[in-house]
N, C-alpha and C positions, 0 to 999 in steps of 0.2 A: 192776537197773533199766536200761533203755535209753532212748534219745531217741525211741523210737517211742511212748512213753507220753504221752498228752495230760494235762498237769498240771491243766488246767481241769476235765476230766471227773473226775479223781481228787478234786479239792477238792469238786466238786458232790456226788459220791457220799457223802462223809462229812460234808457240811455240817450236816445235822440233828443230828449227834452232838457238834458243837462247843460249847464254852462261849462265852459272850458275848465274852470277850476273844479267843478263837480265831476267832470269826466276824468280828471286826474285821480280823484279819490276812487271813482268807479273802477278805473283800470287797475289800480293797486289791488283792490279786493277781487276783481275778476281773474287776476293772475294767481289767486288762491294762496296768497302769502300768509304765513303764520307769524304771530307776534308773541313774545314772552310778556309784553306789557301792552295792553290795549287801552291804557289811560288816554283820554282824548287829547290831552296836552302833549303826551309823548308821541302820539300818532301824527299830530299836526306838524311837529318838527321833523318826523321821519319822512313825510311826503311833501314837506315844504308848502303847507297851506294853513289857513286859519281854522281855529276851532269852530267859528261861526259858519264857515263853508261846509265843514263836516256835518254840523247840525242841520243846515239847510238841505244838504244831500240826503240825509236820513229821512227827513220829512217829505222830500220830493218823491222818494220811492215808496212812500205810503206808510212809514213807521212812525211811532209816537216819540221815540227818543233813542239816543245813542246806545244806551244800555241794552235795549231790546234788539237793536241792530247787531251788536256784538254777540248776543246770545244766539240769534238765528244764524249768524255767520259761522260761528263755531260748530253749530249743529249741522249746517249744510256742508261744511268742510269735512266733518267726520263722515257724513253719509257719502260724500263724493269719494273719499279715500276708500271707504268700504266697498263701494260699487266698483272702483277701479281694481281692487283686489279680487273681488268675485269674478269680474270680467276676465281678468288675467288667468285665474285658476281654471275657469271654464274653457277658455281658449286653449290653454295648455293641455287639459284633459282630452279635448277633441283632437289636438295635434298628436298626442300620444297614441290615441286610438287609430288614427290614420297610419302612423308609422308601424304599429304592431300589426295592423291589417295587411300592410304591404309585405311585412316579413312572412306572414302566414299564407300569402297568395301562392296558389298552385294552379297554373293555367290549365293543366290537364284535368284537374278536378272540376273547375268551372266549366270546361268544355263538355265533360261527361254529364253534368247537371243540365246544361243547355240541350244536349242531344236527347236525353231521356224526356225532358219536358216537351220537346218538339214531337217526339214519337208517341206521346201519350195524350189523348184528348182529355181523359178523366184523371184528375189528380186530387189526392187527399193531402191536406196540410195539417199536421198535428202541432199544436202550440199552446202551452198553458201560461196563464198570467200575462206578463208583458209580451211573451212570444206570440200570443194570439193577435196582438197589434201588428206584428211582423207578418202574420198570416193574412191579415186584411190587406196589407200593402202588396203582398204577393198576388192576392186575388185581383186587386185593382190593376196591377201591371199586366197579368197574363190573361185575364178574362177578355181583354180587348183583342187577343190573338186567337180567339175561338176556343179557349180551354174551359172545360167545366171543372170548377174547383170547389171543393168543400173544405171549410176550415173547421176543425174540431178543437174545442177550447176547454174541455173538462175531462176528468178521469173516466167518468161513466161512458160517455159517447166514444172515447178513444178505445176503451176496453171492449165495448160492443162491436165497434167497427173492425177491430183487429180480428175478431172471431168470424166476421163476415167477409174478410179479405179473400180475394181470388187471385189466381195465377196472373201475373203481369200487371196487377194493380200497381200504380206508382204512389208511394207515400213519402212525403217530405216531412222530417221531424226536426223541429227547431227547439233547442234547449241550451241555454248557456251552461248550466251545471252538468247536464248529461247524466244525472244520477237519479232521476225520478223513477220510483219503483214501477208505477203503472205504465210509463212510457217504455221502460225496458221489457216488461212482461208483454205489452202490446206489440212491440217490435219483434220479439221472439215468436209470438203466435202468428203474426202476419208473414214473417219470414218462412215459417214452416208451411204456410199455405201457398207459398210461391210468389208473394208480393215483392216488388222491387223497392228497396228502401234507400233513401238519401238522407243524410244527417248533416245538420248545421249546428255546431256546438263550440263552446269555449273550453271543453274538457278533452284533452288528448288521451285520457285514460278511460273515457266513458265506455261502459259495457255495450252501449248502442252500436259502437263501431263494428262489433262482431257480426252484426246483422245487416250492415250497410254495404251497398254496392260501391258507394263513394261517400267520403266525408269532407266537409269544408270546415276549417277551424277558424273561429272568430278570435278577435283580440279579447283578452280577459280584462275585466274591470277591476280596478284597485278597490280596496275596502271603502275608502272615502267616496268613491264614485257610486258605489252601491247604495250609499245613504241618500242619494237623490240629486247629486250635483248634475249628473247627466242621465238621460233616460236609458234604462237597462237594455232596451231593444236596439239601440243605435248600432252596436257591433253586428247584430244580425242583419239590420237594414243595409249596412255597407256591403255585406256579402250578397244580399239579394240584388242590389244595384249592379254588382259585378256580373251576376248571372244574367240579369236582364240585358245588360249591355252586350254580353257575349251572344245571347240569343238573338238580339236584334241584328248584330253584325253578321251572324251566320245565315239569317233568314230574311234579310232586308227586302229582297225582291218579292218573296211570297207575302210578307207582311204588307208591303205596298199594295199588292193586288187585293188582299183581303180588306184593307181599309178603303180602297176604291170601291169595292163591291158594297161595303157597308154604307158609304156615302150615297151611292146610287140607290140603294134600298130605302134609305131614310128620305131621300128626295122624292 
């Protein structure tokens, strides 16, 4: 036996085969009680049962002896407490992101994004690193609406595309930091060529804002979240969901017709 075994699962698996006396013992440990003294005699008095019943219980759930049971119980209890802490931290981080996203919500900005996406069939999405995953999400959402979307994921292609930009091209730039040198240079070049630029960022002081028709601000990640507790693209994805929801609400009838045409074509 190793400490990878979850003792609570082991007890639950054999619970229906236990005697009433053994169920009393099982219930005590399933309640995740901690004891300063796990001496078998002390425990028998604590839960009003015999030491022989405890021994039989241990063997019935598949262990060799009481010492092994206590070792696995303590390890499982420790892991359970760790999991509870992790789960609580993650839930709190997500909750904080939602609250901050609501604080940053500007309905007029979401509406401008929605309208510009509607009025442009061809859309460029610039996103480096984790932002490229957000780009793929954007592609998945809006490709179904008849949009032709190109997601650019590296400095070279973004730099090249910026010099090939044309008047009225729509470029969406996703960047939490808002400080990438190549994105800023690319945005400046595309802006001079007449492209329409939309920015999604967590940096209210980003130089990209100077070239943007509109900017949506994401919730900023705390330092401990940046270390991997939650995915860095989540704040961006929240904003993309808001844009998508606005777009769908604005154009529901047209979208319904397009989907109906697509189903007819596929059939």
